[in-house]
C-alpha positions as CSV (number, residue, x, y, z in Angstrom):
1,M,4.0,-24.4,-26.4
2,D,4.1,-21.5,-24.1
3,I,1.5,-18.9,-23.8
4,G,2.2,-15.4,-23.0
5,V,1.1,-13.3,-20.6
6,L,-0.9,-11.0,-22.6
7,E,-2.4,-14.2,-24.5
8,M,-3.3,-15.9,-20.6
9,C,-5.2,-12.6,-19.5
10,G,-7.0,-12.5,-22.9
11,A,-8.1,-16.0,-22.8
12,I,-9.3,-16.3,-19.2
13,A,-11.7,-12.9,-20.4
14,A,-12.8,-14.9,-22.8
15,I,-13.1,-17.8,-21.6
16,G,-14.6,-16.0,-18.4
17,T,-17.4,-14.6,-19.9
18,A,-18.3,-18.2,-21.8
19,V,-18.2,-19.6,-18.6
20,G,-20.2,-17.2,-16.6
21,M,-16.9,-16.3,-14.8
22,P,-17.3,-13.5,-12.0
23,L,-16.9,-9.8,-13.9
24,A,-14.4,-8.5,-11.3
25,V,-11.9,-11.6,-12.7
26,V,-12.5,-10.3,-16.5
27,R,-12.1,-7.0,-15.3
28,W,-8.4,-8.0,-13.3
29,C,-7.5,-9.3,-16.4
30,G,-8.4,-6.5,-18.4
31,A,-6.1,-4.5,-15.9
32,Y,-3.5,-6.7,-16.0
33,V,-3.2,-6.6,-19.5
34,S,-3.1,-3.0,-19.6
35,G,-0.4,-2.5,-16.6
36,R,-3.2,-1.2,-14.3
37,V,-2.7,-4.1,-11.5
38,N,-1.3,-2.9,-8.3
39,E,1.8,-5.0,-7.4
40,E,1.5,-4.9,-3.3
41,A,1.9,-8.2,-2.0
42,Q,-1.5,-8.5,-0.4
43,D,-3.6,-7.2,-3.7
44,R,-1.8,-9.9,-6.0
45,A,-2.6,-12.8,-3.0
46,A,-6.0,-11.6,-3.2
47,A,-6.4,-11.4,-6.6
48,I,-4.8,-15.1,-6.8
49,T,-6.6,-16.4,-4.5
50,H,-9.8,-14.8,-6.4
51,L,-8.5,-16.0,-9.8
52,D,-8.0,-19.5,-8.1
53,N,-11.3,-19.7,-6.8
54,S,-13.0,-18.3,-10.1
55,I,-11.4,-20.9,-12.3
56,T,-11.6,-23.7,-10.1
57,A,-15.6,-23.0,-10.2
58,A,-15.6,-22.4,-13.5
59,A,-13.3,-26.1,-13.7
60,V,-16.2,-27.3,-12.5
61,T,-18.9,-26.8,-14.4
62,T,-17.0,-27.4,-17.4
63,T,-15.6,-30.1,-18.8
64,G,-12.1,-31.8,-20.9
65,K,-9.6,-29.0,-22.6
66,I,-11.6,-25.9,-21.2
67,S,-10.8,-27.3,-17.5
68,D,-7.0,-28.1,-18.4
69,L,-6.5,-24.8,-19.7
70,D,-8.2,-23.2,-16.8
71,S,-5.9,-24.8,-14.5
72,R,-2.8,-24.2,-16.8
73,I,-3.7,-20.8,-17.1
74,A,-4.1,-19.7,-13.4
75,Q,-0.6,-21.8,-12.6
76,T,1.6,-19.9,-15.0
77,I,-0.2,-16.4,-13.6
78,G,0.1,-17.8,-10.4
79,H,4.1,-18.4,-11.2
80,K,4.4,-15.0,-12.9
81,V,2.6,-12.8,-9.9
82,N,5.6,-15.0,-7.6
83,N,8.1,-14.3,-10.0
84,H,7.7,-10.5,-10.4
85,A,6.9,-10.6,-6.4
86,S,10.2,-12.0,-5.5
87,R,12.0,-9.2,-8.5
88,L,10.5,-6.3,-6.4
89,D,11.7,-8.0,-3.1
90,A,14.9,-8.3,-4.4
91,L,14.6,-4.7,-5.9
92,E,13.2,-3.6,-2.6
93,R,16.5,-5.3,-1.0
94,A,19.3,-3.9,-3.1
95,R,17.6,-0.5,-3.0
96,Q,18.0,-0.7,0.8
97,S,22.2,-2.3,0.2
98,D,22.5,1.1,-2.2
99,I,21.2,3.2,0.3
100,E,23.2,1.9,3.4
101,R,26.7,2.1,0.9
102,I,25.9,5.9,-0.1
103,V,25.3,6.6,3.3
104,K,28.9,4.7,4.6
105,V,30.4,6.8,1.5
106,E,28.8,9.9,2.9
107,S,30.4,9.5,6.0
108,S,33.6,8.5,5.0
109,I,33.7,11.6,2.5
110,A,33.1,13.8,5.8
111,A,35.9,12.0,8.0
112,I,38.5,12.5,5.5
113,D,37.3,16.1,4.9
114,K,38.0,16.6,8.7
115,S,41.3,14.8,8.7
116,L,42.4,16.9,5.8
117,E,41.5,19.8,7.9
118,R,43.9,18.9,10.8
119,V,46.8,17.8,8.0
120,E,46.4,21.5,6.8
121,H,45.9,22.9,10.6
122,G,49.1,20.2,11.4
123,Q,50.9,22.2,8.1
124,E,50.0,25.7,9.4
125,K,51.7,25.2,13.2
126,L,54.6,23.4,11.3
127,A,55.0,26.5,8.9
128,E,54.9,28.4,12.2
129,T,57.3,26.7,13.8
130,M,59.6,26.2,11.4
131,K,59.1,30.3,10.8
132,D,60.1,31.1,14.2
133,S,63.1,28.2,14.8
134,F,64.4,30.3,11.3
135,A,64.1,33.7,13.0
136,T,66.1,32.4,15.9
137,L,68.6,30.9,13.9
138,A,69.2,33.8,12.3
139,E,69.2,35.7,14.7
140,S,72.0,33.3,16.1
141,I,74.1,33.4,13.6
142,R,73.6,37.4,13.6
143,V,75.3,36.9,17.4
144,V,78.1,34.5,16.1
145,R,79.5,36.8,13.4
146,M,79.1,40.2,15.5
147,V,81.5,37.8,18.3
148,G,85.2,40.3,17.8
149,P,88.4,38.5,18.5
150,K,89.2,37.3,22.2
151,G,91.6,39.9,23.8
């Protein structure tokens, strides 16, 4: 039977008060249930170490099922915290790669805008050149029409 995180923390708090576990561990479990546990890596590692030490001390003073339950709870909490830490690290890596992609897209958009400006400028120059060439051609045609017969 798998024990959920909330049930585990409640069980640790109940067992902790019954076997004289330090009040800090009981408070930590209460904070975990209410979602106020700081999820930074160093704080998690310190809390896990403190919890493991407290559970080990409680297991020495208790016998049988309580020590088995304590070790199972400690392992489960350790796995859950490690899983959450891994997920947070993965999210941070994904966030960083998203930021890099956004920067690349923005630089590509800027390059496209510059190339559009160059194309528009080239089209304007071409239009002016065509206009000048058309004027020269029209003048040449007029000159050819004005030429009279030889003689």
